[in-house]
N, C-alpha and C positions, 0 to 999 in steps of 0.2 A: 035283647038288643045288644049288638056289638059296638065297640068303640068307634068304628069308622063307617057304620051303616049309612050315615047321613051323606057321605061323599063317595062311597064305593061305586056307585053307578053313574056318577056325573061324567060328562064328556071331557076329554082332555082339552085343556085351555091352549089356544093358539093366539099369540100376541098379534095385535093389529099394528102396533107401533114398531116392534123390533123384528127384523127378518130372522128366519130360522138359521141357526148355526150349522155349518157343515160338520161332518164327523171329525175332521181334523181340528177344527176350531173347538169343538166340545172336548176332545181329548186334551188339547193344550191347557184347558182350565184345570185339569187334574195332574198335569206334569209336575215333577218335583221342582222346587225353587231353591236358590242358593241363600239359605238363611244367614250364612256367614260369608259375606262377600270377600273373595280373595283367599279363603281358607284352602281351597283346592290347589291354587297356585303355590301357596306356602308349603303345602305337603309335597308337591312335586319338586319344588326347589330344594327342600331338605333331602329328598331322596336322590337328587342328582349327584352323580359320582364326580369327585375331583381327586386328582393325584397330589401327593405331597412333593414338594420341591426336593430334588436330590442335591445334597451339599457335596461339591467336588473337593477332593483333596488338593493340597497345594501342587502336588505332582501332576494331577489331571489338569489343573488350571494352567500350569506351565506348558503342557503339551498343546492345549488349545491356543494359547498365546503364540507359541512357535508356529503353529499351522496358520494362524491369522497373519503373521509376518510374511509367510511364504506365498500367500494368495496373490494372484495377479488379476488384472482386469480381464473380463470376459472368460475367466476360468470357470468351468462347470463344477459346482459343489453340491453336496448333500449336507444340509445343516439340520441338526435336531436341537430344539430349544424349548424353554419353558414359557408358557403363556399364563400369567396369573389370572385367576378368576376374579371378576369384578364384584361378585355378590357374596362370596364366601371364601373361607381359607382354602388354600390349595390352588389347583389349576389343571392344566393339561400339557402334555408334551406334543409338539408338532414337528414333523419332519418335512422339509421342503427341498426341492431340487431347483437350482437356478444358476444363472451366471453372475459372477461378481461384477458389480459396477464400481464400488469403492468401499473403503473402510473410513467411515466418518469418525475420526478420533476425537473431535470436539464434542460431539453428541453421543459418542460411544455406540455407534450402530454399524452393522454390516449391511450395506445397501446392495440389493440385487438389481439386475437390469429390468426386472418387472416392477421396480419401485418398492418392493417389499423391504422394510427396514427391520432388522433383527437386533435387539439389544445385545451387545457383546457379553454383558454379565449373565445373560440367560442361556447362552450356548453351552450345551453339554457334549456335543460331538460335531466334528467337521470331517467329512470324507471328500477327497478329491482325487 
C-alpha cells in the first residue's frame, strides 16, 4: 500500500463558501513580492548619472560677467547653466534659449521672459 492510496481517488474539493479564482488571480498569488521595500528605488537612484560641476577660471568668470553687463531686455540668448541634484552630489547642465527680461542683481538671477530664473553663479556660457 502506497503513502497516498487513501486520497488518490478522491474527487477534487470545490469550496461552497469561496468563489473559484480566475487564472490571473491564481497567478498573482505566486508573483514575486518586494521583501525590501524601497530597495529597487535606492538601486535606481544610485545608478542615476549626475555630472560634476565645472569650476570656471577667473578669466572665464570675467567673460561671463562682461556678457551679462552687455545684455539688453528682450535680447535672445542661449544660456548653459548647472542645476544641482537635490538627492546626491553633482547635477546636470541645461541649455535654454530665451529672451532676457532682466538681471535681478539683488537675488543674483538672470530672468527670462518665460519667467525662468537662472542663478548667475551657475552660468557657464552665454551666447547672443
